C-alpha positions in Angstrom: -0.2 -0.6 0.0 2.9 2.8 0.7 4.1 1.9 -3.2 0.6 3.0 -4.5 1.0 5.9 -6.4 -1.0 9.0 -4.7 -1.5 11.0 -8.0 -3.3 7.4 -9.5 -5.8 8.0 -6.2 -6.3 11.0 -7.4 -6.9 10.6 -11.4 -9.3 7.8 -10.0 -11.3 10.6 -8.1 -11.3 12.6 -10.8 -12.5 10.2 -13.6 -15.2 9.4 -11.0 -16.1 12.9 -10.6 -16.2 13.5 -14.2 -18.3 10.8 -15.1 -21.1 11.5 -12.2 -20.9 15.2 -13.2 -21.7 14.2 -17.1 -24.9 11.9 -15.6 -25.6 15.2 -12.9 -25.7 17.3 -16.1 -28.0 14.9 -18.1 -30.3 15.1 -15.2 -30.9 18.5 -14.6 -31.5 18.7 -18.8 -34.0 16.2 -18.9 -35.5 15.6 -15.0 -38.4 18.3 -14.0 -37.6 21.6 -13.7 -38.7 21.5 -9.9 -35.9 19.0 -9.2 -34.1 22.4 -7.7 -30.0 22.0 -7.2 -28.3 20.1 -9.8 -27.1 22.2 -11.2 -24.7 22.6 -8.2 -24.3 19.0 -7.9 -23.1 18.5 -11.5 -20.6 21.7 -10.9 -19.4 20.1 -8.0 -17.4 17.3 -9.6 -16.5 19.7 -12.3 -14.8 21.6 -9.6 -13.4 18.5 -7.8 -12.0 17.2 -11.7 -9.9 21.0 -12.0 -8.5 20.2 -8.2 -7.0 16.7 -9.2 -5.6 18.2 -12.6 -3.7 21.1 -10.4 -2.7 18.0 -7.7 -1.8 15.5 -10.0 -0.6 17.0 -13.5 2.9 18.1 -14.3 2.2 22.1 -15.7 3.6 25.6 -16.6 2.7 26.7 -13.3 5.1 26.0 -10.2 4.8 23.8 -7.5 2.9 25.2 -5.2 0.4 27.2 -6.8 -1.0 24.5 -8.6 -1.3 23.0 -5.0 -3.3 26.3 -4.1 -5.3 26.1 -7.0 -6.2 22.4 -6.4 -7.4 23.2 -2.6 -9.5 26.2 -3.6 -10.7 23.4 -6.8 -11.1 20.6 -4.3 -13.3 22.9 -1.3 -15.2 24.7 -4.1 -16.5 21.1 -5.1 -17.6 20.6 -1.4 -18.9 23.8 -1.6 -21.0 23.2 -4.3 -22.3 19.9 -3.4 -23.6 22.0 0.0 -25.2 25.0 -2.2 -26.6 21.9 -4.1 -28.4 20.0 -0.9 -29.6 23.5 -0.3 -31.3 24.0 -3.1 -32.9 20.9 -3.6 -34.6 20.9 -0.5 -36.1 24.1 -1.6 -33.5 27.2 0.8 -31.6 29.9 0.1 -28.2 28.5 -0.6 -26.8 31.6 2.4 -23.8 31.8 -0.5 -22.3 35.2 1.4 -21.3 33.8 4.3 -19.7 30.8 2.8 -17.8 32.2 0.2 -16.5 35.2 2.7 -15.4 31.9 4.8 -14.4 30.5 1.2 -12.0 33.8 0.4 -10.1 33.6 3.7 -9.6 29.9 3.3 -8.0 31.0 0.1 -5.9 34.0 1.6 -4.9 31.6 4.6 -3.3 28.8 2.4 -1.7 31.4 -0.2 0.2 32.4 2.9 1.5 29.7 4.0 2.7 29.0 0.8 3.9 31.8 0.1 4.7 33.9 3.4 5.4 31.9 5.8 5.8 28.4 4.1 4.5 25.3 6.2 3.2 22.8 4.5 1.5 21.3 8.2 0.0 24.6 8.4 -1.8 24.1 5.3 -2.9 21.0 5.9 -3.9 22.2 8.7 -6.4 25.0 7.2 -8.0 22.5 4.3 -8.8 20.1 6.7 -10.0 22.2 9.3 -11.8 23.8 6.4 -13.6 20.7 4.8 -14.6 19.5 8.4 -16.5 22.6 9.5 -18.5 22.7 5.7 -18.7 19.1 6.5 -20.7 19.7 9.6 -22.9 22.5 8.3 -23.9 19.9 5.5 -24.5 17.8 7.9 -26.6 19.5 10.0 -28.7 20.5 7.2 -29.8 17.3 6.2 -30.2 16.0 9.9 -32.9 18.3 10.5 -34.5 17.1 7.0 -37.4 15.5 7.9 -37.1 13.0 4.8 -35.0 9.7 6.4 -34.7 7.7 2.9 -31.8 5.9 2.3 -29.9 8.6 -0.6 -30.2 11.3 2.4 -29.4 8.8 5.3 -26.2 7.2 2.8 -24.9 10.8 2.0 -25.5 11.6 6.2 -23.2 8.8 6.5 -21.0 9.6 4.2 -20.3 13.5 5.1 -19.7 11.8 9.0 -17.6 9.3 7.8 -15.5 11.7 6.0 -15.6 14.3 8.8 -14.2 11.1 11.5 -11.0 10.7 9.0 -11.0 14.1 8.7 -9.6 14.7 12.4 -7.8 11.9 12.5 -5.9 14.0 9.6 -5.7 17.0 11.8 -4.5 14.8 14.3 -1.6 13.1 12.9 -1.0 16.6 11.0 -0.5 18.6 14.2 1.3 15.5 16.5 3.6 13.8 13.7 6.9 15.2 13.7 7.0 14.7 10.3 4.2 14.8 8.1 5.4 14.7 4.6 4.2 15.5 1.3 1.3 15.1 -0.6 2.4 13.2 -2.9 4.6 10.7 -0.9 3.5 7.2 -1.2 3.0 6.7 2.8 0.4 5.2 4.3 -1.1 8.3 6.1 -1.1 10.1 2.3 -2.4 7.1 1.0 -5.2 6.7 3.2 -6.2 10.0 3.2 -6.4 10.9 -0.7 -8.1 7.1 -1.1 -10.7 7.9 1.3 -11.6 11.3 -0.8 -11.9 9.2 -3.9 -14.4 7.0 -2.1 -16.5 9.8 -1.0 -16.3 12.1 -3.7 -18.2 8.8 -4.9 -20.6 7.8 -2.5 -21.9 11.7 -2.8 -21.9 11.9 -5.9 -23.9 8.5 -5.8 -26.2 10.2 -3.2 -27.2 13.3 -5.2 -28.5 10.9 -7.8 -30.0 8.7 -5.6 -31.6 11.6 -3.8 -32.5 13.3 -7.3 -34.3 10.1 -8.4 -35.7 9.5 -5.4 -37.9 12.5 -6.2 -38.2 12.0 -9.1 -40.3 8.6 -8.1 -42.2 10.6 -5.5 -43.5 13.0 -7.8 -44.4 10.8 -10.1 -46.4 9.1 -7.5 -47.6 12.1 -6.4 -49.2 12.2 -10.2 -50.9 9.4 -10.0 -52.5 9.1 -6.7 -53.8 12.5 -6.7 -55.9 15.2 -8.7 -53.9 17.8 -10.5 -56.4 20.8 -10.2 -57.1 20.6 -5.8 -54.7 18.2 -5.0 -56.2 15.7 -3.5 -56.4 11.5 -3.9 -57.7 11.0 -7.0 -61.2 8.5 -7.6 -58.9 5.4 -7.9 -56.3 6.3 -4.8 -59.0 7.2 -2.0 -61.3 4.5 -3.0 -58.2 2.3 -2.2 -57.8 3.8 0.9 -61.4 3.2 1.8 -60.3 -0.6 0.6 -57.8 -0.7 3.1 -59.8 0.7 5.6 -62.5 -1.4 5.5 -60.0 -4.6 5.3 -59.1 -3.2 8.8 -62.4 -3.2 10.3 -63.3 -5.9 8.5 -59.8 -7.5 10.9 -59.9 -5.5 14.6 -63.1 -4.4 14.7 -62.8 -0.8 14.4 -65.1 2.3 13.1 -64.6 4.1 10.5 -67.0 6.6 8.7 -67.6 7.7 4.8 -68.6 11.3 4.1 -69.7 12.4 0.7 -69.7 15.8 -0.2 -70.6 17.6 -3.3 -70.4 21.5 -4.0 -74.2 23.1 -4.3 -75.2 24.8 -7.8 -71.7 24.3 -9.4 -73.1 23.4 -13.1 -74.1 27.4 -12.1 -71.3 28.6 -11.2 -69.6 27.0 -14.4 -72.4 28.4 -16.5 -72.7 32.1 -15.0 -68.3 32.4 -14.1 -66.9 30.3 -16.6 -65.0 27.4 -16.1 -61.8 29.1 -14.6 -63.8 30.4 -11.9 -65.0 27.3 -11.4 -61.7 25.9 -11.0 -60.6 27.8 -8.3 -64.0 27.5 -6.4 -62.9 23.8 -6.6 -59.1 24.3 -5.3 -60.6 26.6 -2.7 -63.3 24.2 -1.5 -59.8 21.9 -1.3 -57.8 24.0 0.8 -60.8 25.0 3.0 -61.5 21.8 3.4 -58.5 20.0 4.1 -58.1 22.5 6.7 -61.0 21.3 8.6 -60.1 17.3 8.5 -57.9 15.9 11.2 -54.5 14.7 10.1 -56.0 10.7 10.0 -58.5 11.5 7.3 -58.4 11.1 3.6 -59.9 13.4 1.5 -60.2 12.6 -2.4 -62.2 14.0 -5.6 -64.8 11.2 -6.3 -66.0 12.9 -9.9 -66.4 16.5 -11.2 -67.5 18.4 -8.0 -68.3 15.5 -6.0 -65.9 14.3 -3.2 -65.1 11.7 -0.9 -63.7 11.6 2.4 -62.6 8.4 4.9 -63.1 9.2 8.3 -61.3 6.2 9.9 -62.0 5.2 13.7 -64.8 7.0 13.6 -68.2 6.3 14.2 -71.6 8.8 13.0 -71.8 10.4 16.3 -67.4 12.0 15.8 -68.2 12.2 11.5 -70.5 14.9 12.7 -68.8 17.2 13.9 -66.2 17.4 11.2 -69.1 18.6 8.5 -70.0 20.9 10.9 -66.5 22.5 10.5 -66.4 21.9 6.6 -69.8 23.9 6.7 -67.7 26.6 8.8 -64.8 26.9 6.9 -66.5 27.3 3.5 -68.4 30.2 5.4 -66.3 32.9 6.1 -67.2 35.4 3.4 -64.6 34.2 0.7 -65.2 35.5 -2.8 -64.7 31.9 -3.6 -66.9 30.3 -0.5 -68.8 27.9 -1.7 -72.2 25.8 -0.4 -71.8 21.9 -0.1 -74.1 19.1 0.6 -72.8 16.1 2.5 -73.7 12.1 2.9 -72.7 10.4 6.4 -73.0 6.7 6.8 -70.9 4.5 9.1 -70.0 0.8 8.8 -71.5 -1.5 10.5 -70.2 -5.0 10.3 -68.4 -7.2 8.7 -71.7 -8.4 6.4 -71.6 -4.1 5.2 -69.3 -4.0 2.4 -67.6 -0.8 0.5 -70.6 -0.4 -1.8 -73.0 -0.6 0.2 -71.3 2.1 2.6 -71.0 3.9 -0.4 -74.2 4.1 -2.0 -75.5 5.0 1.8 -73.5 8.2 1.4 -74.4 9.3 -1.9 -78.4 8.4 -1.0 -77.9 10.3 1.9 -76.8 13.0 0.1 -78.9 13.2 -2.1 -81.4 13.9 0.8 -79.1 16.9 1.6 -79.9 18.6 -1.8 -83.6 17.8 -1.8 -84.2 18.9 2.4 -82.8 22.6 0.6 -78.6 21.9 0.4 -76.3 23.3 2.1 -76.7 20.6 4.8 -75.6 17.4 6.4 -77.7 13.8 6.1 -76.9 10.5 7.5 -77.8 7.3 6.5 
């Protein structure tokens, strides 16, 4: 292992960064524009590749200048990855304080390269800078509610590299002979090898995070109504089927609520379909806010909606219906009146189709009795 040329490891890291950068670049072009951060993630490996060129390839520039540019681009790559994470979750990059700190790091590296030359000091400066940036990125990701595998993978990779950096910092501060970056020593090989693996895992994590977001959005499109954001007919009926099976298995009650907007055709005829769409969206927002967290809300067809109330008997469903009526009577320009039919599960011999039929019958009873009210079946 001591004979492994560090330039070979650096070149491997640069090549992998290039390949994954191209992948992320294509993803930015072809993935939905709602997925942010791909541009920063695509530029991160480009910066890292530039850093590897200055570190590993001999050039017309002085050695210390090449090392300075290499460190600058390496740190820039990790900064761009951090910015990409923030943009991916819809946060501003907060670039000014980080860029200001970046400038100070570059000044410190230049000082210890030309004014007071010290390889040990440069190792300490760049190691601390990357470690602090990893901590900032890791804390940001830990505050995210989404804990799926890609995010866990990135968190683990950052934590692993942070531990390696702390060991590197300890050795730089305590070893008598720190050596040189290109020395074929065990310390340099482990440090550079860890960098190569971390770059690979972080960029793969970015690809997986973006892919998982696409899958989530496609699932949302497949199960939700595009206008109101509620579950579509197939999805809400599937939820009802699942709840019915749980009730049969465990004997817990549940209720269904069929809701229809009163005189909605007249709204479309008088004000146009665009206004009608706004009324539907407003109704959905107000109704969603009136429901409980466990309730499920879906568009059954046209201006008719279905609400599933898990673990709820009729006496508990009526206050929910009243909250919906109240939420739609606030004086807003898009407020509407609704008729509601409510029914509950009557036992193992009560199929879902029968419940839907009763809820629909109760809905039309409410309409026949003057609308803007709730009836029970």
